[in-house]
MOPAC internal coordinates of N, CA, C and O (Angstrom, degrees):
PM7 1SCF
backbone

  N    0.0000 0     0.00 0     0.00 0    0    0    0
  C    1.4464 1     0.00 0     0.00 0    1    0    0
  C    1.5118 1   109.83 1     0.00 0    2    1    0
  O    1.2310 1   121.54 1   -36.88 1    3    2    1
  N    1.2969 1   114.66 1   143.12 1    3    2    1
  C    1.4532 1   118.93 1  -178.98 1    5    3    2
  C    1.5245 1   110.40 1   -95.72 1    6    5    3
  O    1.2310 1   121.46 1   -11.07 1    7    6    5
  N    1.3217 1   114.81 1   168.93 1    7    6    5
  C    1.4504 1   121.08 1  -178.09 1    9    7    6
  C    1.5180 1   114.52 1   -58.69 1   10    9    7
  O    1.2310 1   119.32 1   128.40 1   11   10    9
  N    1.3405 1   118.90 1   -51.60 1   11   10    9
  C    1.4620 1   118.88 1  -178.15 1   13   11   10
  C    1.5253 1   113.53 1   -61.17 1   14   13   11
  O    1.2310 1   119.40 1   142.07 1   15   14   13
  N    1.3135 1   118.74 1   -37.93 1   15   14   13
  C    1.4572 1   119.43 1  -179.51 1   17   15   14
  C    1.5373 1   111.12 1   -71.95 1   18   17   15
  O    1.2310 1   119.95 1   151.28 1   19   18   17
  N    1.3140 1   117.70 1   -28.72 1   19   18   17
  C    1.4651 1   120.33 1   176.50 1   21   19   18
  C    1.5196 1   110.82 1   -68.21 1   22   21   19
  O    1.2310 1   120.43 1   146.14 1   23   22   21
  N    1.2948 1   116.78 1   -33.86 1   23   22   21
  C    1.4618 1   120.24 1  -177.93 1   25   23   22
  C    1.5257 1   112.15 1   -71.41 1   26   25   23
  O    1.2310 1   120.25 1   163.37 1   27   26   25
  N    1.3271 1   117.12 1   -16.63 1   27   26   25
  C    1.4622 1   120.84 1   179.00 1   29   27   26
  C    1.5242 1   112.38 1   -84.70 1   30   29   27
  O    1.2310 1   120.05 1   167.87 1   31   30   29
  N    1.3273 1   117.51 1   -12.13 1   31   30   29
  C    1.4567 1   121.32 1  -177.60 1   33   31   30
  C    1.5264 1   111.24 1   -83.84 1   34   33   31
  O    1.2310 1   121.32 1   -25.91 1   35   34   33
  N    1.3194 1   115.08 1   154.09 1   35   34   33
  C    1.4629 1   120.11 1   176.32 1   37   35   34
  C    1.5272 1   108.90 1   -77.70 1   38   37   35
  O    1.2310 1   119.90 1   -19.87 1   39   38   37
  N    1.3235 1   117.80 1   160.13 1   39   38   37
  C    1.4683 1   119.79 1   177.38 1   41   39   38
  C    1.5318 1   112.70 1   -57.89 1   42   41   39
  O    1.2310 1   119.80 1   144.71 1   43   42   41
  N    1.3220 1   117.99 1   -35.29 1   43   42   41
  C    1.4673 1   120.25 1   178.55 1   45   43   42
  C    1.5286 1   110.51 1   -65.59 1   46   45   43
  O    1.2310 1   120.20 1   139.55 1   47   46   45
  N    1.3231 1   117.21 1   -40.45 1   47   46   45
  C    1.4655 1   120.68 1   177.97 1   49   47   46
  C    1.5244 1   110.80 1   -66.65 1   50   49   47
  O    1.2310 1   120.63 1   141.84 1   51   50   49
  N    1.3330 1   116.41 1   -38.16 1   51   50   49
  C    1.4590 1   120.01 1   177.34 1   53   51   50
  C    1.5253 1   110.81 1   -63.98 1   54   53   51
  O    1.2310 1   120.51 1   138.29 1   55   54   53
  N    1.3292 1   116.62 1   -41.71 1   55   54   53
  C    1.4698 1   120.41 1   178.68 1   57   55   54
  C    1.5191 1   110.69 1   -62.55 1   58   57   55
  O    1.2310 1   120.31 1   139.88 1   59   58   57
  N    1.3374 1   117.01 1   -40.12 1   59   58   57
  C    1.4620 1   121.08 1   179.87 1   61   59   58
  C    1.5293 1   110.01 1   -64.75 1   62   61   59
  O    1.2310 1   120.26 1   135.78 1   63   62   61
  N    1.3245 1   117.11 1   -44.22 1   63   62   61
  C    1.4573 1   120.13 1   178.90 1   65   63   62
  C    1.5206 1   111.47 1   -66.85 1   66   65   63
  O    1.2310 1   120.64 1   144.86 1   67   66   65
  N    1.3256 1   116.39 1   -35.14 1   67   66   65
  C    1.4613 1   120.54 1   177.45 1   69   67   66
  C    1.5275 1   110.20 1   -63.21 1   70   69   67
  O    1.2310 1   120.47 1   136.15 1   71   70   69
  N    1.3081 1   116.70 1   -43.85 1   71   70   69
  C    1.4697 1   120.88 1   178.41 1   73   71   70
  C    1.5268 1   110.40 1   -61.87 1   74   73   71
  O    1.2310 1   120.27 1   137.35 1   75   74   73
  N    1.3326 1   117.10 1   -42.65 1   75   74   73
  C    1.4675 1   120.55 1   179.57 1   77   75   74
  C    1.5331 1   110.99 1   -65.68 1   78   77   75
  O    1.2310 1   120.29 1   140.33 1   79   78   77
  N    1.3318 1   117.04 1   -39.67 1   79   78   77
  C    1.4645 1   120.29 1   179.93 1   81   79   78
  C    1.5264 1   110.83 1   -66.73 1   82   81   79
  O    1.2310 1   120.24 1   140.37 1   83   82   81
  N    1.3196 1   117.14 1   -39.63 1   83   82   81
  C    1.4667 1   120.04 1   177.94 1   85   83   82
  C    1.5283 1   110.93 1   -65.56 1   86   85   83
  O    1.2310 1   120.53 1   142.27 1   87   86   85
  N    1.3309 1   116.59 1   -37.73 1   87   86   85
  C    1.4652 1   120.21 1   176.77 1   89   87   86
  C    1.5250 1   109.96 1   -65.15 1   90   89   87
  O    1.2310 1   120.24 1   141.65 1   91   90   89
  N    1.3318 1   117.15 1   -38.35 1   91   90   89
  C    1.4597 1   120.62 1   178.33 1   93   91   90
  C    1.5298 1   111.04 1   -63.75 1   94   93   91
  O    1.2310 1   120.22 1   136.38 1   95   94   93
  N    1.3310 1   117.19 1   -43.62 1   95   94   93
  C    1.4638 1   120.32 1   178.74 1   97   95   94
  C    1.5230 1   110.09 1   -61.85 1   98   97   95
  O    1.2310 1   120.47 1   138.24 1   99   98   97
  N    1.3196 1   116.71 1   -41.76 1   99   98   97
  C    1.4628 1   120.28 1   178.47 1  101   99   98
  C    1.5218 1   110.41 1   -60.20 1  102  101   99
  O    1.2310 1   120.64 1   133.53 1  103  102  101
  N    1.3254 1   116.38 1   -46.47 1  103  102  101
  C    1.4618 1   121.21 1   179.44 1  105  103  102
  C    1.5265 1   111.33 1   -62.21 1  106  105  103
  O    1.2310 1   120.58 1   137.59 1  107  106  105
  N    1.3310 1   116.50 1   -42.41 1  107  106  105
  C    1.4631 1   120.19 1   179.68 1  109  107  106
  C    1.5254 1   111.25 1   -65.20 1  110  109  107
  O    1.2310 1   120.47 1   142.76 1  111  110  109
  N    1.3356 1   116.71 1   -37.24 1  111  110  109
  C    1.4605 1   119.75 1   178.16 1  113  111  110
  C    1.5276 1   111.00 1   -64.99 1  114  113  111
  O    1.2310 1   120.43 1   140.99 1  115  114  113
  N    1.3247 1   116.78 1   -39.01 1  115  114  113
  C    1.4596 1   119.87 1   176.78 1  117  115  114
  C    1.5247 1   111.00 1   -64.98 1  118  117  115
  O    1.2310 1   120.69 1   138.80 1  119  118  117
  N    1.3204 1   116.29 1   -41.20 1  119  118  117
  C    1.4647 1   120.07 1   178.18 1  121  119  118
  C    1.5249 1   110.81 1   -63.47 1  122  121  119
  O    1.2310 1   120.77 1   139.37 1  123  122  121
  N    1.3343 1   116.14 1   -40.63 1  123  122  121
  C    1.4650 1   119.45 1   179.32 1  125  123  122
  C    1.5270 1   110.54 1   -64.09 1  126  125  123
  O    1.2310 1   120.54 1   139.17 1  127  126  125
  N    1.3269 1   116.58 1   -40.83 1  127  126  125
  C    1.4608 1   120.42 1  -178.65 1  129  127  126
  C    1.5317 1   111.56 1   -66.97 1  130  129  127
  O    1.2310 1   120.58 1   147.91 1  131  130  129
  N    1.3198 1   116.49 1   -32.09 1  131  130  129
  C    1.4662 1   119.35 1  -179.36 1  133  131  130
  C    1.5252 1   112.45 1   -90.16 1  134  133  131
  O    1.2310 1   120.60 1   177.18 1  135  134  133
  N    1.3278 1   116.46 1    -2.82 1  135  134  133
  C    1.4533 1   120.37 1   177.74 1  137  135  134
  C    1.5164 1   114.38 1    81.44 1  138  137  135
  O    1.2310 1   119.75 1  -163.91 1  139  138  137
  N    1.3108 1   118.09 1    16.09 1  139  138  137
  C    1.4629 1   121.44 1  -176.83 1  141  139  138
  C    1.5242 1   113.14 1  -105.47 1  142  141  139
  O    1.2310 1   119.76 1  -174.89 1  143  142  141
  N    1.3090 1   118.07 1     5.11 1  143  142  141
  C    1.4616 1   121.35 1  -178.12 1  145  143  142
  C    1.5257 1   109.64 1   -74.97 1  146  145  143
  O    1.2310 1   120.72 1   -58.65 1  147  146  145
  N    1.3228 1   116.22 1   121.35 1  147  146  145
  C    1.4574 1   121.54 1  -177.29 1  149  147  146
  C    1.5291 1   112.12 1   -81.48 1  150  149  147
  O    1.2310 1   120.45 1   140.48 1  151  150  149
  N    1.3312 1   116.74 1   -39.52 1  151  150  149
  C    1.4579 1   120.70 1  -175.53 1  153  151  150
  C    1.5351 1   109.34 1  -127.75 1  154  153  151
  O    1.2310 1   119.77 1   -82.71 1  155  154  153
  N    1.3260 1   118.05 1    97.29 1  155  154  153
  C    1.4689 1   120.49 1  -177.34 1  157  155  154
  C    1.5284 1   113.78 1   -63.13 1  158  157  155
  O    1.2310 1   119.91 1   158.22 1  159  158  157
  N    1.3169 1   117.78 1   -21.78 1  159  158  157
  C    1.4627 1   120.52 1  -179.87 1  161  159  158
  C    1.5241 1   112.06 1   -68.47 1  162  161  159
  O    1.2310 1   120.42 1   161.14 1  163  162  161
  N    1.3300 1   116.81 1   -18.86 1  163  162  161
  C    1.4708 1   119.70 1   178.86 1  165  163  162
  C    1.5201 1   111.75 1   -64.54 1  166  165  163
  O    1.2310 1   120.17 1   149.48 1  167  166  165
  N    1.3329 1   117.29 1   -30.52 1  167  166  165
  C    1.4635 1   120.60 1   179.40 1  169  167  166
  C    1.5262 1   109.27 1   -63.42 1  170  169  167
  O    1.2310 1   120.71 1   130.98 1  171  170  169
  N    1.3072 1   116.24 1   -49.02 1  171  170  169
  C    1.4652 1   120.40 1   179.98 1  173  171  170
  C    1.5204 1   111.02 1   -64.46 1  174  173  171
  O    1.2310 1   120.05 1   139.79 1  175  174  173
  N    1.3262 1   117.51 1   -40.21 1  175  174  173
  C    1.4624 1   120.76 1   179.36 1  177  175  174
  C    1.5283 1   111.12 1   -63.96 1  178  177  175
  O    1.2310 1   120.38 1   140.14 1  179  178  177
  N    1.3135 1   116.87 1   -39.86 1  179  178  177
  C    1.4620 1   120.75 1   179.12 1  181  179  178
  C    1.5285 1   110.71 1   -67.03 1  182  181  179
  O    1.2310 1   120.49 1   141.78 1  183  182  181
  N    1.3273 1   116.66 1   -38.22 1  183  182  181
  C    1.4685 1   119.69 1   178.04 1  185  183  182
  C    1.5288 1   111.04 1   -66.58 1  186  185  183
  O    1.2310 1   120.32 1   142.43 1  187  186  185
  N    1.3229 1   117.00 1   -37.57 1  187  186  185
  C    1.4631 1   120.03 1   176.22 1  189  187  186
  C    1.5260 1   111.06 1   -65.86 1  190  189  187
  O    1.2310 1   120.57 1   143.66 1  191  190  189
  N    1.3274 1   116.52 1   -36.34 1  191  190  189
  C    1.4607 1   120.17 1   176.80 1  193  191  190
  C    1.5226 1   110.18 1   -62.53 1  194  193  191
  O    1.2310 1   120.42 1   138.25 1  195  194  193
  N    1.3251 1   116.80 1   -41.75 1  195  194  193
  C    1.4677 1   120.83 1   177.44 1  197  195  194
  C    1.5260 1   109.78 1   -60.59 1  198  197  195
  O    1.2310 1   120.36 1   136.73 1  199  198  197
  N    1.3133 1   116.91 1   -43.27 1  199  198  197
  C    1.4696 1   120.32 1   179.75 1  201  199  198
  C    1.5227 1   110.54 1   -62.57 1  202  201  199
  O    1.2310 1   120.08 1   138.77 1  203  202  201
  N    1.3183 1   117.45 1   -41.23 1  203  202  201
  C    1.4656 1   120.47 1   178.56 1  205  203  202
  C    1.5222 1   111.31 1   -63.71 1  206  205  203
  O    1.2310 1   120.63 1   138.03 1  207  206  205
  N    1.3275 1   116.41 1   -41.97 1  207  206  205
  C    1.4597 1   120.27 1   179.52 1  209  207  206
  C    1.5261 1   111.17 1   -65.17 1  210  209  207
  O    1.2310 1   120.43 1   136.75 1  211  210  209
  N    1.3214 1   116.78 1   -43.25 1  211  210  209
  C    1.4672 1   119.95 1   178.47 1  213  211  210
  C    1.5216 1   111.11 1   -63.69 1  214  213  211
  O    1.2310 1   120.35 1   141.26 1  215  214  213
  N    1.3159 1   116.94 1   -38.74 1  215  214  213
  C    1.4614 1   120.99 1   178.10 1  217  215  214
  C    1.5213 1   110.28 1   -63.28 1  218  217  215
  O    1.2310 1   120.18 1   134.39 1  219  218  217
  N    1.3239 1   117.25 1   -45.61 1  219  218  217
  C    1.4610 1   121.19 1   179.30 1  221  219  218
  C    1.5264 1   110.88 1   -62.12 1  222  221  219
  O    1.2310 1   120.18 1   141.23 1  223  222  221
  N    1.3311 1   117.27 1   -38.77 1  223  222  221
  C    1.4649 1   120.46 1   177.75 1  225  223  222
  C    1.5229 1   111.39 1   -66.86 1  226  225  223
  O    1.2310 1   120.48 1   137.77 1  227  226  225
  N    1.3236 1   116.69 1   -42.23 1  227  226  225
  C    1.4659 1   120.02 1  -178.08 1  229  227  226
  C    1.5215 1   112.17 1   -68.94 1  230  229  227
  O    1.2310 1   120.19 1   151.97 1  231  230  229
  N    1.3195 1   117.24 1   -28.03 1  231  230  229
  C    1.4602 1   120.01 1   177.92 1  233  231  230
  C    1.5187 1   111.37 1   -64.75 1  234  233  231
  O    1.2310 1   120.32 1   154.63 1  235  234  233
  N    1.2984 1   117.00 1   -25.37 1  235  234  233
  C    1.4667 1   121.37 1  -176.15 1  237  235  234
  C    1.5225 1   113.43 1   -88.80 1  238  237  235
  O    1.2310 1   119.88 1   164.42 1  239  238  237
  N    1.3317 1   117.84 1   -15.58 1  239  238  237
  C    1.4539 1   119.78 1  -178.17 1  241  239  238
  C    1.5201 1   109.90 1   -91.86 1  242  241  239
  O    1.2310 1   120.18 1   -36.48 1  243  242  241
  N    1.3179 1   117.26 1   143.52 1  243  242  241
  C    1.4603 1   119.33 1   178.95 1  245  243  242
  C    1.5341 1   111.30 1   -65.23 1  246  245  243
  O    1.2310 1   120.32 1   -37.45 1  247  246  245
  N    1.2899 1   117.00 1   142.55 1  247  246  245
  C    1.4609 1   124.67 1   178.34 1  249  247  246
  C    1.5331 1   111.65 1    61.41 1  250  249  247
  O    1.2310 1   120.21 1  -151.51 1  251  250  249
  N    1.3302 1   117.20 1    28.49 1  251  250  249
  C    1.4561 1   120.49 1   176.11 1  253  251  250
  C    1.5095 1   114.31 1    66.27 1  254  253  251
  O    1.2310 1   119.62 1  -154.75 1  255  254  253
  N    1.3210 1   118.32 1    25.25 1  255  254  253
  C    1.4555 1   121.47 1   177.53 1  257  255  254
  C    1.5065 1   113.74 1    89.83 1  258  257  255
  O    1.2310 1   120.02 1  -177.02 1  259  258  257
  N    1.3175 1   117.57 1     2.98 1  259  258  257
  C    1.4705 1   120.61 1  -179.95 1  261  259  258
  C    1.5155 1   109.49 1   -92.97 1  262  261  259
  O    1.2310 1   120.79 1   -30.73 1  263  262  261
  N    1.3145 1   116.10 1   149.27 1  263  262  261
  C    1.4676 1   120.98 1  -179.10 1  265  263  262
  C    1.5059 1   111.44 1   -79.35 1  266  265  263
  O    1.2310 1   120.10 1   180.00 1  267  266  265

């Protein structure tokens, strides 16, 4: 997902995608540990997706998510 399309999503949708991306990273890490991971670059791509989602979420909170 790209930056502009992430900004069109609601915070609830972003949270749902964040949860799915974290589950994907977990699954990929298990595959890597068992030697069954076909494309190691997917791990890095999934982590970047998580960073993009967190950035989009933080942009919506006042003071950048700080209390």
